N, C-alpha and C positions, 0 to 999 in steps of 0.2 A: 304094764309097768307104770308106776307113779311118775309124775313130772313136776318139777319145781324150779324155783329161782331164788336167788338171794334177795330178800325183801329189804333188809337194812342191816347196818353195822352200827354199834354204839361205841363211841370213843370218848374217853375222859381227856379233856383238854383244859389248859389253863385260862384260855380266853375264847369262849365259843363264838363271840362276834367276829373276832379276827379270823378264826378258822373258817367260819361260814362265808365270809367275804372272799377268802382265797378259793374255796370250792365253787362258789357262784361264778367268779371270774374265770377260773380254770376250765370249768365244765359247762358253763351256760345254765347251771341249775338255778332253782329258785328256793326261797325259804318257804317251806310247807307249813311249819308250825313252830311256835316257841311258847315256853311256859315253865312254871315251877316244877321242880323235880325233888327226889328224895334228898334228905339231909340238908334241906334249905338251899338246894342247888337250883340250877337252871339248865334247860335243854333246848337246843335249836335243831330242828330237822331241816336239812337241805337236800334237795334231790329233784326227782321227777314224780310223775303220778304213781308209779308202781314200785319205786325203790328210792332209798335215801340213806344218808348218814346222819345219825343222831350225835350231836356234839354236846356232851354233858360236862358240867363242872359243879362242884360243891364248894369251890373256893378254899378248900382245905389242902394242906401239903400232903402229897402222896409219895410213897416209895416208888422209885423208878425201876422198871424191869430192864434187864439188859436186852440188847437187840436180839430178836428171835424168841424171846420168852415174855409173854406167851404168843406174840404175833410177829411174823417175819415182815410182811408188808401188805398194803392194800394196792391192788392194781386198778388203774383208772384208764379207760379207753377214750381217746380224743381223736378228732378228725384233722387237727392241725398241730402236729407236735412242735413245730417251731414257735408258733404262737403260745402254746402251753409252756414251753421253756422260758420264753420272755416273761410270761406272767409269774412264774415261780421266782425268777431273778428279781423282778420288780417288787415282789413281796419281801425281798431281802434274804431269800433262801438259796441254797447252792445245789444245782443239779450235778450229778456224777454218774459214773458207770453207763455211759452212752453205748448203745448197741444197735446193730442193724442185722437182724437174723429173723428167720421165720418164727412167728407170723408177722413181724413188723419191726419198726424202729421203736426205741425205748430209751428212757433215762430214769434215774431214781432221784429222790430228794428226801431229806428229813424235815419235818415241820418244826415249829418252835418247841414242841413237847417231846421231840425225839421219835415221833411216829414216822416210819418209812413208807413212802409211796412210790410205786412204779407207774410211770406214765407211758402208755403204749399207743401207737397209731398203726393201723393196718393199711393205710393209704400210702 
C-alpha cells in the first residue's frame, strides 16, 4: 500500500508577511522561501523541512467564501496549547470553542482573512 503525507497547503491571504509571522511564532516554524507568484503576486513558504504552508497574495480583491466552503479549517498541532493561545491573543485574534477530549485539548480561531484554524495539543 502507498504511504504519503501532506506536503503543503496554499492559502490566499491579504498580508502574507503578517500571516507568516503568526505561524512562525505559533509553531516555531521558519520561512523556507519567498518570491514572486502568478498575477504579480507574492508567496511566502513557512514551515519545516518536509511540510509548509504557502501564503499567497496578488493584492487584488477576492470574493470571500462562506465558512466551510471550500475549507472548514486547518488543524495545527502544538506542544504548549496555553502558549499558543497567548500567541493568538497577542496577534489580536480571538480563540473560541475550547475543548478537552480525545485525542487532546484544542481551540479554534479565525485569522484576519476569515481562515479558521484548529490548534490541538496531545500533551
